N, C-alpha and C positions, 0 to 999 in steps of 0.2 A: 278352631272348632274344637268343640269340646273332648277331653280324654277322658275315657271310661277305662275301668280296671277291670280284667278279669282273671278268673282262674280258670284250668284245665282240668275236668274232672278224669281224664284219661292220664296224664303226664304231673299233674299236680303242680304244674309251671305259673306263675302269674304274668299276666302281658296286658298291654295297653293299647287300646283301639281308639283312633281317632275317628269320631262320626259327626256328621252334623246332627242337628237335632232332627231334620226331617228323616233320615236315617236311621237313627237310634229305634230299634224293635221292630225295623222292617228289614235292613241288611242283615244277612247271616253272619254270625261271626265265628272264626275258627281260631284254633289257639295256632299262635306264632310259632310254638317250637314242633309239635307233631301235625297240625293240621286237622285236629279232631273238630268237629262239630258239638263233641258234647263238654259246653263251657257255661260258666255260670258267672254271673255280676259279682265282682267283689266290692263290698259296702266300705267306703274308706271314710275316716272322720273329714268332717267339715272342721276349717280354721275360721274363725272369724277374726278380721284385723282391726284392732282398736286403734284410735288415734292416741298420743299421749294424753290428750285431755279426758278423753273416755278412760283410760285406765286410772288416770288420777280420781275422775269421779268415783270409780268402783273402789278404789283403795279407800277413798273418804267415806264411802257407805257401809264398807265392809269392818272398818276400823275405828269407829266411832267412839269407842268405850275403852280407851287405854288407861283410863284409871286403875290403879292397884295392880296395875302387870307386873311392877317391879317386885311386889311380893309373892308372884306366882310364876316363878320361871318357865314351868312346863305350858302354859299358857301363852305366855310370851314366846317361846319356841314356837309353839303353833301358829300364832299370829305371824311372827316372822317367816315361816316356811310359806303360808299363803300369800303372804304379800310379795315375798320372791316370786312366785309363780305369777301372779297379777303384771308383775312388772315387765314379763317378757324379754328382759335382756340377760346378759352373761351377767352371772353375781361374782363378786369379789373371790380370791382363794380364801378359802376357811370358812365361808359362809355355811356351808353344809355343818362342817365339825362344831360350828358354835351353836346352830340351832338343835343339832342333837344332843349337845351338852345341856343345854336348857331344857330341852324336850325331858330329857331324864332328871330333871331337878336341880342341877347344877346352878348356883346364882351366877349374875354377871360379874361380880368380885372375883369368884372363883375361877370362873375361866379366863378373865384377865390375868389372874395370877398363874393359871398353867399355860396360857399361851402369850408369854409376855411381847413375841415379836409379831403379834397379831396387827396386820394393817401397815406393816412397813415395807417399804417397796412399793406401796401405792402410789400411783401417779398423780393421783388426786389429792393427797394429802400434803399441804403444803406447810412447812414450819416459819 
């Protein structure tokens, strides 16, 4: 059964209700906290799951113009932030700091000098 999110207009509490599609809109809903019938449906975000292949296709479409990014740190930072969101995975420690520095106009070389330990202790990096 689908879960529907509601907010009580009387006590302002959120609660979930399990209803079948046939019941939705026909069965009265009462607040799980104060039993009030003065409730409204809470619209939640919709999340669309993508396959790994789908995420990579989106990345390829969005980031086809890499030329010249090394001369434009701010644009490189914006691109990396967008790529990080698209990956849908936990990003390595320091990612946000590097992106923030790039967006502020700092060059990759300056960032590497300022953060010499960046990437150390990464289980994926093998010497």
